[in-house]
C-alpha positions in Angstrom: 30.5 69.7 -7.1 33.5 70.6 -4.9 36.7 71.9 -6.5 38.7 68.9 -5.1 39.5 66.3 -2.6 42.2 67.5 0.0 43.9 65.2 2.8 45.0 67.6 5.3 47.7 66.4 8.0 48.9 68.3 11.0 49.5 67.1 14.5 48.2 70.7 15.9 44.4 70.5 16.5 44.1 74.1 16.3 45.8 74.6 13.0 44.2 71.4 11.5 40.9 73.0 12.4 41.6 76.4 11.1 43.2 75.2 7.7 40.1 72.9 7.3 37.7 75.9 7.5 39.9 77.9 5.1 39.8 75.2 2.6 36.4 74.0 2.8 35.1 77.9 2.5 37.0 77.8 -0.7 35.0 75.0 -1.9 37.3 71.8 -1.2 36.2 68.6 0.2 38.5 68.3 3.2 39.5 65.2 5.2 41.7 65.8 8.3 44.3 63.7 9.8 46.2 64.4 13.1 49.2 62.2 12.1 51.1 60.8 9.3 50.2 57.3 10.4 46.3 58.3 10.4 46.8 59.7 6.9 48.3 56.5 5.6 45.2 54.4 7.2 42.8 56.9 5.4 44.9 56.6 1.9 44.4 52.8 2.0 40.6 53.5 1.3 40.2 57.1 -0.3 42.4 58.8 -2.8 42.5 62.6 -2.6 43.5 65.0 -5.4 46.2 66.6 -3.2 47.8 66.2 0.3 48.7 69.0 2.5 51.1 67.9 5.5 53.0 69.8 8.1 56.7 69.0 8.1 57.4 68.8 11.9 54.9 66.3 13.6 55.4 63.7 16.2 56.0 60.1 15.0 56.0 60.2 11.2 57.1 63.5 9.9 56.0 65.3 6.7 58.9 64.1 4.6 58.4 60.4 5.7 54.7 60.6 4.9 55.5 62.0 1.5 58.3 59.2 0.9 55.6 56.5 1.6 53.0 58.3 -0.4 55.2 58.8 -3.4 56.1 55.1 -3.6 52.5 54.0 -3.6 51.0 57.0 -5.6 53.7 58.6 -7.5 51.3 61.2 -9.2 49.8 62.4 -6.0 50.8 66.0 -5.3 52.1 66.7 -1.8 52.4 70.2 -0.5 54.5 70.5 2.8 54.0 73.4 5.2 56.5 74.2 7.8 57.6 77.0 10.3 61.0 75.8 10.0 61.5 76.1 6.2 65.0 76.8 4.6 66.1 77.0 1.1 68.1 73.5 1.5 64.9 71.8 2.9 62.8 73.2 0.0 65.4 72.2 -2.7 65.9 68.7 -1.2 61.9 68.3 -1.0 61.2 69.6 -4.5 64.2 67.4 -6.0 62.4 64.3 -4.5 59.0 65.1 -5.9 57.1 67.3 -3.3 54.9 69.5 -5.4 55.6 72.7 -3.3 56.9 73.8 0.1 55.5 76.6 1.9 56.8 78.3 4.9 54.5 79.5 7.8 53.1 81.9 8.0 51.6 82.1 4.6 49.0 84.1 2.9 45.8 82.0 2.4 45.6 83.0 -1.4 49.1 81.6 -2.0 48.1 78.3 -0.4 44.8 78.1 -2.4 46.8 78.9 -5.7 49.2 76.0 -4.8 46.3 73.6 -4.1 44.7 74.6 -7.5 47.9 74.2 -9.4 48.6 70.8 -7.5 45.2 69.6 -8.6 45.6 70.4 -12.2 49.2 69.1 -12.5 48.0 65.8 -10.7 45.1 65.3 -12.9 42.6 65.6 -10.2 39.2 64.3 -10.6 37.4 67.2 -9.1 35.8 65.7 -6.2 35.4 62.0 -4.5 32.3 61.0 -6.2 32.2 58.1 -8.5 30.9 59.7 -11.8 31.6 63.4 -11.6 33.8 63.9 -14.4 32.6 63.6 -18.0 35.7 62.2 -19.5 35.5 59.1 -17.2 31.9 58.9 -17.0 31.7 55.3 -17.8 34.0 54.1 -15.1 32.1 53.9 -11.9 34.3 53.8 -8.8 35.1 54.9 -5.3 38.4 52.8 -5.0 41.6 54.5 -4.1 43.4 52.1 -6.7 41.2 53.1 -9.4 41.3 56.8 -8.7 45.0 56.6 -8.9 44.8 55.0 -12.4 42.4 57.6 -13.5 44.6 60.4 -12.2 47.5 58.9 -14.5 45.2 58.4 -17.3 44.2 62.3 -17.0 47.8 63.5 -16.9 48.9 61.5 -19.9 45.7 62.0 -22.0 46.7 65.5 -23.4 50.2 64.3 -24.3 50.9 62.3 -27.6 52.7 59.4 -25.8 51.6 55.7 -26.3 49.5 54.3 -23.4 49.7 50.7 -22.6 47.0 49.3 -20.4 47.4 46.0 -18.5 44.6 44.1 -16.8 42.8 40.9 -16.5 40.0 40.0 -18.8 36.8 42.0 -17.8 38.6 44.7 -15.9 37.6 47.7 -18.3 40.5 48.2 -20.4 38.3 49.6 -23.4 36.5 51.8 -21.1 40.0 53.3 -19.9 41.0 53.7 -23.3 38.0 55.5 -24.3 38.3 57.8 -21.2 41.8 58.7 -22.3 40.4 59.5 -25.9 37.9 61.7 -24.3 40.1 63.5 -22.2 42.7 64.2 -25.0 42.8 66.9 -27.6 41.7 64.0 -30.2 38.3 63.9 -28.5 36.4 65.0 -31.5 38.1 62.5 -33.7 37.2 58.8 -34.2 37.7 56.2 -31.5 38.1 52.9 -33.0 38.9 49.6 -31.1 40.0 46.3 -32.7 40.7 43.0 -30.8 43.8 41.6 -32.2 42.8 38.1 -30.8 39.4 37.9 -32.4 40.6 38.4 -36.0 42.0 35.7 -38.1 45.9 36.1 -38.7 45.1 35.9 -42.5 42.7 38.8 -42.3 44.3 41.3 -39.4 46.9 42.7 -41.7 44.1 43.8 -44.2 41.9 45.0 -41.3 44.6 47.1 -39.7 46.6 48.5 -42.8 44.1 48.2 -45.6 44.4 46.6 -49.2 43.9 47.8 -52.7 41.8 46.1 -55.3 43.3 42.8 -56.4 45.9 42.6 -53.8 44.9 39.1 -52.9 42.0 36.7 -54.1 38.6 38.2 -52.9 40.1 41.9 -52.8 37.4 43.2 -55.1 37.6 46.9 -53.9 40.0 49.1 -52.1 39.9 48.9 -48.2 41.4 51.8 -46.2 42.0 49.7 -43.1 41.6 50.9 -39.3 44.7 53.0 -39.1 43.2 55.5 -41.8 39.8 55.0 -40.5 41.1 56.4 -37.2 42.8 59.5 -38.6 42.9 62.3 -36.4 41.7 60.2 -33.5 42.5 57.0 -31.4 43.1 53.4 -32.1 42.7 50.8 -29.6 44.9 47.5 -30.1 43.0 45.2 -27.7 44.8 42.1 -26.9 48.1 43.4 -28.6 49.9 40.5 -27.3 48.2 38.0 -29.8 49.6 39.9 -32.6 51.6 37.5 -34.9 55.4 38.3 -35.2 55.3 39.5 -38.9 52.5 41.9 -38.2 54.4 43.2 -35.3 57.2 44.2 -37.6 54.8 46.4 -39.8 52.9 47.7 -36.8 56.6 49.0 -35.5 57.4 50.7 -38.9 53.7 52.5 -38.7 54.6 53.8 -35.3 58.1 54.9 -36.2 57.4 56.6 -39.6 53.7 57.7 -39.2 52.8 56.2 -42.5 50.7 53.1 -43.6 51.1 51.1 -46.9 48.0 48.9 -47.7 48.5 45.6 -48.9 49.3 45.7 -52.7 50.0 49.3 -52.7 53.0 50.8 -54.0 53.3 53.9 -51.7 52.8 54.5 -48.2 50.6 57.4 -46.9 50.7 59.6 -43.8 48.7 58.7 -40.9 48.0 60.8 -37.7 46.7 58.4 -35.0 47.2 57.9 -31.3 47.8 54.3 -30.4 46.6 52.7 -27.2 47.3 49.2 -26.5 46.0 46.7 -24.1 46.6 43.2 -22.9 46.0 40.5 -20.3 49.1 38.8 -21.2 52.7 39.2 -19.5 54.5 40.6 -22.5 57.8 40.7 -20.6 57.4 36.9 -20.4 56.4 36.8 -24.0 59.6 38.8 -25.0 61.8 36.5 -23.1 60.2 33.5 -25.1 60.6 35.3 -28.3 56.9 35.9 -28.9 56.9 39.6 -28.8 59.2 42.1 -30.3 61.1 44.0 -27.7 61.3 47.3 -29.7 57.6 47.2 -30.3 57.1 46.6 -26.5 58.9 49.8 -25.7 57.5 51.9 -28.4 53.9 51.0 -27.3 54.6 51.0 -23.4 55.6 54.6 -23.1 53.1 55.1 -20.2 51.4 52.0 -18.7 48.2 51.9 -16.8 47.6 48.9 -14.5 43.9 48.1 -14.0 43.3 46.3 -10.6 41.1 43.2 -10.7 37.5 43.5 -9.2 38.6 41.6 -6.0 41.2 44.5 -5.3 38.4 47.1 -5.3 35.6 45.3 -3.7 34.2 48.7 -2.4 33.0 49.3 -6.0 30.9 46.2 -6.2 27.6 47.8 -4.5 28.1 50.7 -6.9 28.7 48.7 -10.0 25.8 46.3 -9.1 23.3 49.0 -8.6 24.2 50.9 -11.8 24.0 47.5 -13.9 20.4 46.8 -11.9 19.2 50.3 -13.2 20.3 49.8 -16.7 19.1 46.3 -17.1 15.9 47.0 -15.5 15.4 49.7 -18.1 16.4 47.5 -20.9 14.3 44.4 -20.0 11.3 46.5 -18.6 11.7 45.0 -15.1 10.8 46.8 -12.0 13.7 45.5 -9.8 14.6 47.9 -7.1 17.4 46.4 -5.3 19.3 43.6 -3.7 18.5 41.6 -0.4 21.2 42.3 2.1 22.5 38.7 2.1 22.5 38.9 -1.9 24.7 42.0 -1.9 26.9 40.3 0.8 27.2 37.5 -1.6 28.3 39.7 -4.4 30.9 41.6 -2.3 32.3 38.4 -1.1 32.6 36.4 -4.4 35.9 35.7 -6.2 34.9 37.3 -9.6 37.7 35.5 -12.0 35.8 37.3 -14.8 35.8 40.8 -13.0 33.4 43.6 -14.0 32.1 41.8 -17.0 31.2 38.8 -15.2 29.5 41.0 -12.5 27.5 42.6 -15.3 26.5 39.0 -16.6 25.3 37.9 -13.2 23.3 41.0 -12.7 21.8 40.6 -16.2 20.8 37.0 -15.2 19.4 37.9 -12.0 17.1 40.7 -13.4 15.8 38.5 -16.3 14.8 35.8 -13.9 13.7 37.8 -10.8 9.9 37.7 -10.0 10.2 39.9 -7.2 11.2 43.8 -6.6 14.3 42.7 -4.7 17.2 40.3 -5.9 17.4 37.5 -3.6 20.5 35.7 -2.3 19.4 32.5 -3.9 19.0 34.1 -7.4 22.6 35.6 -6.9 23.9 32.1 -5.8 22.2 30.4 -9.0 23.7 32.9 -11.3 27.1 32.6 -10.0 26.9 28.8 -10.0 25.8 29.1 -13.9 29.0 30.9 -14.7 31.6 28.6 -16.3 34.0 27.0 -13.9 36.5 29.3 -12.3 39.5 28.0 -14.2 42.1 30.9 -14.6 44.1 31.3 -17.9 47.7 30.0 -17.3 49.2 33.5 -17.3 46.5 34.9 -14.8 47.1 31.7 -12.6 50.8 32.3 -12.7 50.4 35.9 -11.7 48.3 35.2 -8.8 50.7 32.5 -7.6 53.6 34.9 -8.0 52.0 37.7 -6.1 51.0 35.5 -3.4 54.4 33.8 -3.1 56.2 37.0 -2.9 53.7 38.3 0.0 54.3 35.2 2.0 58.3 35.6 1.6 58.1 39.2 2.7 55.8 38.2 5.6 58.1 35.4 6.6 61.2 37.9 6.6 59.4 40.9 8.1 59.9 42.9 4.8 63.6 42.2 4.5 64.0 42.0 0.6 67.7 40.6 0.7 66.7 37.8 3.0 63.4 37.2 0.9 65.3 37.2 -2.4 67.9 34.6 -0.9 65.1 32.3 -0.1 63.7 32.7 -3.5 67.0 32.0 -5.0 66.9 35.3 -7.0 69.2 38.1 -7.2 68.2 41.2 -5.4 67.6 43.3 -8.5 65.5 40.8 -10.1 63.4 40.3 -6.7 62.8 44.0 -6.7 61.5 44.0 -10.4 59.1 41.1 -9.4 57.9 43.3 -6.3 57.4 46.3 -8.7 55.6 44.2 -11.3 53.0 43.1 -8.8 52.9 46.5 -7.0 54.1 45.0 -3.6 55.7 47.5 -1.1 58.0 45.6 1.5 57.7 48.4 3.8 54.0 47.3 4.6 55.5 44.2 6.1 58.1 45.8 8.1 55.2 47.7 9.7 53.1 44.7 10.3 56.3 42.9 11.8 56.8 45.7 14.2 53.0 45.7 15.3 
């Protein structure tokens, strides 16, 4: 296993080759780019652990490259090399978020130390393979988007900050929460997940906070509740947006006071639990409608992680499909070896409203019904047609419409945000918030317009 993945950018072919050899000999996986523009093209499909770039380059220089990268991947460390370095340049660059600024000529050992420090600080995954890191072993990916999420997750894991995971149904929110738990200092403690939408409102309070004997009809014994059961570990509140307002008040008090008082109990008891929450709802909209408390939202959402839908990480579909095929073949005792080319093509191009969970279900049906060693396209087509109708939840449909609408406006205006905001009849600040919510970068549309 390599020590880390590096994107090296320099318009001098000799220096690019020399630095590549030095870094590869130190055990790093190095991808070289001869320009800032080429580096951005590589970043569209691959996420390194660190970028090393020359400052002075024809076309896009190192600082312009950093600015673009930092907007898209704010946790990705960037080291800038220059023969024209000065104290003001270094101060300005580091103030804006550049990890370090090295002046040529530099000692190789100094560069290697900076690279190692940058990978550690950025929560680097160690290499570019899909399952190389134990803490994230259940998350199968080669997607740059997913690796960016995992990098942020690794960085926040060792803190005590509350983590808020957004993602459509079936994207793997619980798997990501488990990964954060395994990467944290609480890894030896319990990990407990509770789906707030699956438990009736009348039982959810007792399930979370516990009750004492006689607290209500049917309470024949003391029950400690999931907060106390997760003592010293992590509690995942899945679909937290479905929690009733009265319970939101009590949850806020637990998060503020680090104490839990069971139903019917006279006194609260201390609790030491890290809370991770997850939802597929738009809680900002729910707050505006009075369905979710604003103070609780900001208490839960200290660090947010946004899981992309499967359609935004299609390069992961073959990896996931083959992993599921192996697992399910063993489970059902079937000797199914792979997918016919047209079957895999159908899997990669399908819409997947149910995301990874739907993909797993389709592969499971294919394995159980297959009579040949290879999964055929007809079998995949049948499994997909057997899925429930592709009707999105209202919140998901609205989210997809908003994203497409914003993209069309920016395409029409060539990336001009002010003009796009006027067409949408929204003020500029509100329009920027919408772009940020959907992770849309207006500069992409400016570049496309110039092209």
